[in-house]
MARMAR-999561 format. One record per residue (C-alpha): x, z, y. Coordinates in steps of 0.02 Angstrom, whole numbers, plus 32768, in hexadecimal, padded with zeros to 4 digits. Each point is the difference from the previous one (the first is absolute). Layout:
SITE | xx | zz | yy
SITE | X | Z | Y .
...
END
This chain:
SITE | xx | zz | yy
SITE | 2CCE | 8D85 | 68A5 .
SITE | 7FCF | 805C | 7F60 .
SITE | 7F4E | 8029 | 804E .
SITE | 7FE3 | 7F57 | 800A .
SITE | 8035 | 7FCC | 7F65 .
SITE | 7F8F | 807C | 7FB4 .
SITE | 7F68 | 7FCB | 8055 .
SITE | 802C | 7F55 | 7FDA .
SITE | 7FFE | 802F | 7F41 .
SITE | 7F57 | 8077 | 801B .
SITE | 7FB1 | 7F46 | 803D .
SITE | 803B | 7FA4 | 7F74 .
SITE | 7FB9 | 808F | 7F79 .
SITE | 7F61 | 801A | 805E .
SITE | 7FF3 | 7F2B | 7FE2 .
SITE | 8022 | 8007 | 7F57 .
SITE | 7F7B | 808F | 7FDD .
SITE | 7F86 | 7F9E | 805D .
SITE | 802D | 7F5E | 7FA4 .
SITE | 7FED | 805F | 7F6A .
SITE | 7F61 | 804E | 8039 .
SITE | 7FAE | 7F4E | 8015 .
SITE | 803D | 7FC4 | 7F53 .
SITE | 7FAE | 8082 | 7FB8 .
SITE | 7F57 | 7FFB | 805C .
SITE | 7FFB | 7F44 | 7FD9 .
SITE | 8027 | 8011 | 7F5A .
SITE | 7F7E | 807F | 7FDE .
SITE | 7F72 | 7F8A | 804C .
SITE | 8059 | 7F72 | 7F9C .
SITE | 7FD1 | 806F | 7F5C .
SITE | 7F59 | 8030 | 8045 .
SITE | 7FB1 | 7F4E | 8006 .
SITE | 8070 | 7FD1 | 7F62 .
SITE | 7FA1 | 8074 | 7F9C .
SITE | 7F54 | 7FF4 | 804C .
SITE | 7F8F | 7F8D | 7FD5 .
SITE | 7F85 | 7FF4 | 8081 .
SITE | 7F32 | 7FBE | 7FE4 .
SITE | 7FA2 | 7FBA | 8083 .
SITE | 7F47 | 7FF3 | 7FFE .
SITE | 7FA0 | 7F8E | 8088 .
SITE | 7F44 | 804E | 8004 .
SITE | 7F74 | 7FAB | 806F .
SITE | 7F50 | 8058 | 802F .
SITE | 7F84 | 8033 | 807B .
SITE | 7FD6 | 80AB | 8054 .
SITE | 7F5D | 8044 | 7FBB .
SITE | 7FE4 | 809D | 804D .
SITE | 8067 | 804E | 80A9 .
SITE | 7FED | 80A9 | 8049 .
SITE | 8040 | 8008 | 80B7 .
SITE | 7F8A | 8096 | 804A .
SITE | 807B | 8008 | 8096 .
SITE | 8012 | 7F4E | 802B .
SITE | 80BD | 8002 | 7FDA .
SITE | 8007 | 7F4D | 7FC4 .
SITE | 7F9B | 7FB3 | 8089 .
SITE | 7F89 | 7FB7 | 7FA0 .
SITE | 808D | 7F84 | 7FD1 .
SITE | 7FDE | 8019 | 7F35 .
SITE | 7F4F | 7FD9 | 7FB9 .
SITE | 7F9C | 7FE8 | 7F49 .
SITE | 8031 | 7F62 | 7FC2 .
SITE | 80A2 | 7FE9 | 8060 .
SITE | 8083 | 7FAD | 7F7B .
SITE | 80AB | 804E | 7FDA .
SITE | 8098 | 7FC6 | 7FB4 .
SITE | 809C | 8071 | 7FC0 .
SITE | 808F | 8030 | 7F98 .
SITE | 8031 | 8089 | 7F83 .
SITE | 80A0 | 800C | 7FCC .
SITE | 8057 | 8072 | 7F76 .
SITE | 809C | 800E | 7F9A .
SITE | 7FEE | 7FE0 | 7F55 .
SITE | 809C | 8054 | 7FD4 .
SITE | 7FC6 | 80AF | 8038 .
SITE | 7FE8 | 8078 | 7F67 .
SITE | 7F50 | 8075 | 7FE9 .
SITE | 801E | 8093 | 802E .
SITE | 7F51 | 8055 | 7FC6 .
SITE | 801B | 806A | 7F52 .
SITE | 7F43 | 7FC0 | 7FDC .
SITE | 8009 | 7F71 | 7F7A .
SITE | 7F57 | 7FCE | 803A .
SITE | 8037 | 7FF2 | 80BC .
SITE | 8098 | 7FA6 | 8053 .
SITE | 802B | 802A | 80AE .
SITE | 809A | 7F9E | 8055 .
SITE | 8028 | 803F | 80A9 .
SITE | 8053 | 7F75 | 8067 .
SITE | 807A | 803D | 8099 .
SITE | 8057 | 7F70 | 8030 .
SITE | 7FC6 | 7F5C | 8068 .
SITE | 7FBD | 7F88 | 7FDA .
SITE | 7F9D | 8063 | 7FA1 .
SITE | 7F47 | 8017 | 8049 .
SITE | 7F5A | 7FB3 | 8036 .
SITE | 7FE2 | 7F87 | 8099 .
SITE | 7F55 | 7FD5 | 802E .
SITE | 7FDF | 7F7B | 8094 .
SITE | 7F51 | 8022 | 803F .
SITE | 7FC3 | 7F95 | 80A8 .
SITE | 80AA | 8004 | 8048 .
SITE | 8025 | 80B7 | 7FE0 .
SITE | 807B | 8033 | 7F7C .
SITE | 7FF8 | 80A8 | 7F9C .
SITE | 80A2 | 8010 | 7F95 .
SITE | 8058 | 807F | 7F9D .
SITE | 808F | 804E | 8076 .
SITE | 80BA | 7FBC | 7FC8 .
SITE | 8067 | 8067 | 804D .
SITE | 7F99 | 8098 | 7F92 .
SITE | 7FB0 | 7FAB | 7F64 .
SITE | 7F8E | 8069 | 7FA3 .
SITE | 7FA1 | 7F8F | 7F77 .
SITE | 7FC6 | 8031 | 7F5C .
SITE | 7FBC | 7F75 | 7F84 .
SITE | 7FA3 | 8069 | 7F7A .
SITE | 7FC1 | 7FBC | 7F5B .
SITE | 7F7A | 8061 | 7F97 .
SITE | 7FEF | 7FD5 | 7F48 .
SITE | 7F4F | 804A | 7FB8 .
SITE | 800D | 809E | 8055 .
SITE | 7F5C | 8061 | 803F .
SITE | 7F9E | 7F67 | 7FB5 .
SITE | 804B | 7F82 | 8072 .
SITE | 8097 | 7F87 | 800D .
SITE | 8037 | 8000 | 80B7 .
SITE | 808E | 7FB2 | 8064 .
SITE | 801F | 803F | 80C2 .
SITE | 8068 | 7FC9 | 8087 .
SITE | 8019 | 8083 | 808C .
SITE | 8075 | 8005 | 808D .
SITE | 8002 | 80A7 | 8064 .
SITE | 8074 | 7FDF | 8080 .
SITE | 7FCE | 7F61 | 807C .
SITE | 8007 | 7FA3 | 80A0 .
SITE | 7F6A | 7FA8 | 8062 .
SITE | 8015 | 7F75 | 806C .
SITE | 7FBD | 7FF9 | 808E .
SITE | 8026 | 80C2 | 7FF7 .
SITE | 7F66 | 8076 | 7FFC .
SITE | 803E | 80AC | 8048 .
SITE | 7F64 | 805E | 7FC2 .
SITE | 800E | 7FC4 | 7F4B .
SITE | 80BA | 7FF3 | 7FD9 .
SITE | 8036 | 80C3 | 7FDD .
SITE | 7F9A | 8002 | 7F53 .
SITE | 8009 | 7F3F | 7FAD .
SITE | 7FD5 | 7FC2 | 7F6F .
SITE | 7FDE | 7F5D | 7F9D .
SITE | 7FD2 | 7FF6 | 7F53 .
SITE | 7FB3 | 7F83 | 7F86 .
SITE | 7FB3 | 8049 | 7F65 .
SITE | 7FC3 | 7F8C | 7F64 .
SITE | 7F7E | 8064 | 7F7D .
SITE | 7FDD | 7FBD | 7F57 .
SITE | 7F91 | 8087 | 7F93 .
SITE | 7FF9 | 7F8C | 7F79 .
SITE | 80A7 | 8023 | 7FDE .
SITE | 804E | 7F5F | 7FE6 .
SITE | 8051 | 7FC8 | 8081 .
SITE | 80A4 | 804D | 7FD7 .
SITE | 804E | 8029 | 7F56 .
SITE | 809E | 805A | 8044 .
SITE | 803A | 8056 | 8090 .
SITE | 8089 | 7F82 | 8029 .
SITE | 7FF9 | 7FAE | 80B6 .
SITE | 7F91 | 7F70 | 800D .
SITE | 8049 | 7F5B | 8036 .
SITE | 7F63 | 7FA6 | 8035 .
SITE | 7F5D | 804E | 8012 .
SITE | 7F60 | 7F9A | 7FB3 .
SITE | 7F6F | 803B | 8073 .
SITE | 7F6A | 7FD1 | 7F7B .
SITE | 804A | 8083 | 7F99 .
SITE | 7FDE | 8090 | 807F .
SITE | 7F7D | 8042 | 8085 .
SITE | 8030 | 803D | 8097 .
SITE | 7F98 | 809C | 8015 .
SITE | 806F | 8040 | 80A6 .
SITE | 8044 | 7F4F | 802B .
SITE | 8087 | 7FFD | 8075 .
SITE | 8013 | 8075 | 8089 .
SITE | 8060 | 8015 | 8098 .
SITE | 7FEF | 80BA | 804C .
SITE | 803E | 8043 | 80AF .
SITE | 7FED | 80AC | 8035 .
SITE | 8042 | 8073 | 8084 .
SITE | 806F | 809C | 8003 .
SITE | 7F7F | 8073 | 7FAD .
SITE | 7FED | 7F8A | 7F5E .
SITE | 7F55 | 7FCF | 8054 .
SITE | 7FCE | 7F44 | 7FC2 .
SITE | 7FF0 | 7F96 | 80A7 .
SITE | 7FED | 7F4D | 7FB7 .
SITE | 7FE1 | 7FC1 | 7F4B .
SITE | 7FF9 | 7F4D | 7FCC .
SITE | 7FD1 | 7FD5 | 7F55 .
SITE | 801A | 7F4C | 7FB5 .
SITE | 7FC4 | 7FA9 | 7F6A .
SITE | 80A5 | 7FA1 | 7FA6 .
SITE | 7FC7 | 7F54 | 7FDF .
SITE | 80A3 | 7FAE | 7FC2 .
SITE | 809F | 8027 | 7FB7 .
SITE | 8094 | 7FB3 | 7FCF .
SITE | 80BB | 8021 | 7FF2 .
SITE | 8043 | 7F82 | 8098 .
SITE | 804F | 7F89 | 7F8D .
SITE | 7F7D | 7F89 | 8001 .
SITE | 7F7E | 7F98 | 8067 .
SITE | 7F76 | 8031 | 7F7E .
SITE | 7FB9 | 80AA | 8009 .
SITE | 7FBC | 806B | 7F7F .
SITE | 7F48 | 7FFA | 801A .
SITE | 800F | 7FB7 | 80A1 .
SITE | 7F79 | 7FD6 | 806F .
SITE | 7FED | 7F3E | 8024 .
SITE | 7F7C | 8005 | 8094 .
SITE | 8027 | 7F5C | 803C .
SITE | 7FB8 | 7FB2 | 7F67 .
SITE | 7F81 | 807C | 7FD4 .
SITE | 7F7B | 805A | 8053 .
SITE | 7F5F | 8043 | 8003 .
SITE | 7F83 | 8039 | 8073 .
SITE | 7F75 | 8088 | 7FF9 .
SITE | 7F4C | 7FE8 | 804B .
SITE | 7FBF | 8062 | 8057 .
SITE | 807D | 8070 | 8024 .
SITE | 7FE0 | 8094 | 8024 .
SITE | 7F73 | 8003 | 7F7F .
SITE | 7F96 | 8096 | 7FC9 .
SITE | 7FB1 | 7FDC | 7F3B .
SITE | 803F | 7F37 | 7FD8 .
SITE | 8077 | 7F7E | 802D .
SITE | 8052 | 7F69 | 7FDB .
SITE | 80B7 | 7FC6 | 7FE0 .
SITE | 8046 | 7F50 | 801C .
SITE | 8095 | 7FBB | 7FD7 .
SITE | 8059 | 7F59 | 803B .
SITE | 801F | 7FBC | 7F45 .
SITE | 7F99 | 8000 | 7F62 .
SITE | 8049 | 809A | 7F98 .
SITE | 7FE6 | 8015 | 7F4C .
SITE | 800B | 809B | 7FAC .
SITE | 8052 | 806F | 808F .
SITE | 7FE1 | 80B6 | 802C .
SITE | 7FD4 | 8065 | 8092 .
SITE | 803F | 80AF | 8021 .
SITE | 7FC9 | 8075 | 809E .
SITE | 805B | 808E | 8032 .
SITE | 7FDA | 8090 | 8078 .
SITE | 8062 | 8015 | 80AB .
SITE | 8060 | 8079 | 7F84 .
SITE | 8047 | 7F80 | 7F7C .
SITE | 7F8D | 803E | 7F85 .
SITE | 7FA6 | 7F73 | 7FA1 .
SITE | 7F4A | 8011 | 8018 .
SITE | 7FAB | 7F6B | 7FA1 .
SITE | 8035 | 7F6E | 7F91 .
SITE | 7FAA | 7F60 | 7FF6 .
SITE | 802B | 7F85 | 7F5C .
SITE | 7FE6 | 7F54 | 7FCE .
SITE | 8004 | 7FC6 | 80BE .
SITE | 7FD0 | 7F40 | 7FE2 .
SITE | 7FC6 | 7F92 | 8086 .
SITE | 8008 | 7FF7 | 80B3 .
SITE | 7F99 | 8079 | 803F .
SITE | 7FB7 | 80A4 | 7FA3 .
SITE | 7F93 | 80A0 | 8026 .
SITE | 801B | 809C | 801E .
SITE | 7FAF | 80A2 | 7FF2 .
SITE | 802E | 809C | 8051 .
SITE | 7FCD | 8071 | 7F80 .
SITE | 8039 | 80A6 | 801D .
SITE | 8087 | 7FE5 | 8077 .
SITE | 8014 | 8071 | 80A5 .
SITE | 7FF2 | 7FC1 | 809A .
SITE | 80B6 | 7FD2 | 8046 .
SITE | 8089 | 7F87 | 7FFA .
SITE | 8037 | 7FA2 | 7F64 .
SITE | 807E | 7F89 | 7FD5 .
SITE | 7FD6 | 7F6D | 7F8D .
SITE | 807A | 7FA3 | 7F9E .
SITE | 7FE6 | 7F69 | 7F95 .
SITE | 806F | 7FFB | 7F69 .
SITE | 8028 | 7F71 | 7F81 .
SITE | 807C | 8022 | 7F63 .
SITE | 803E | 80A2 | 8053 .
SITE | 8022 | 7FA6 | 8099 .
SITE | 7FB3 | 8021 | 8092 .
SITE | 7FBC | 7F5B | 8063 .
SITE | 7FAF | 805A | 80B5 .
SITE | 7FBA | 809F | 8036 .
SITE | 7F87 | 8017 | 8093 .
SITE | 7FAA | 809F | 8046 .
SITE | 7F5C | 8041 | 7FF1 .
SITE | 7F9B | 8076 | 8057 .
SITE | 7F5D | 8059 | 7FBA .
SITE | 7F89 | 8059 | 8061 .
SITE | 7F5D | 8060 | 7FDE .
END
C-alpha cells in the first residue's frame, strides 16, 4: 500500500509540474504577442528576369508574370548595429518574414527557423538603402535541387540620400522615393552553394495591408498603354486608352534600373525614340502625380 500511495503522489506531482510548465509556456507566448508590434506590407510586382539553366522551374515562371506577397516584421525589435548610419533589426520569430505567391508557387520564410533581417541605411557610402532579407526559406512545390541554399531579398536604393532621415524601421514604403537596382530576388541553390535558380522581380505596389487603396498601386483596369511596333528598332509609338495631361513615362531595364524618363506626356499618343538604349527587354511605367497608372513591356532589337 505504501508503494501505491507513493506512486499516486508522484503522478500528482508530475501533473502539477506539467500544468505549471504549460502555464509558463502560455504566459511566454502571451508576453511575446503583447510586446510585439507586427507590421505587414502587401506588395505586387512582375518578373523581370529568370535564370534557370537546369529547368528546375519547368518553364512555369516567365518574364512578365505577376506576383503578390507580404513582408512582416516586428517594430518592437531594437537595432543591433553600433553604426549610427546603419540599423539592423534581426527577426527570429514568426510571423516575421517574406511570402511571395507566383503562378501557384509559394516562396516563403521558414516559420520553424526564422532568419529575417530588416536593414535601414541612412547616408552611408553615398546612399540610402532599405533591405529585407530572409535566409531560411521553403518553396512550394518543393524544389529539391534548390532548397539547400535559399535566399529571398528586396533592396531599395537612393543615391540622392533623401529617402530616409534616420535608421528607424519604416512603417510604410513610398516607392517613388526609391530605385530598385537589384529588385526583389528569389534564389535557390544546392548544397555546394551554387545558385541553381534566380527570379528577379520589380515591385510596382506596396501598402500596409490595412486599406484597399495601395500606395503607388497600378490600376490596369482603367488605364492601359500599348507600343507599336513591338519589338521595334529605332522609333515607335506609345498609345494610351485615355487622354493624358502632363504625365510621365519611366523606362526600366531587366535589372530594375531606370534608363530613360519622358516628361510632360500629353494627349493619347506620343512618338518614342530608342536613342542610346541597348537591345533587350524593358518595362514602361506611366505615372501621373506620383501614381503609377499603367505599365507594359517593350522589346528593342538591333
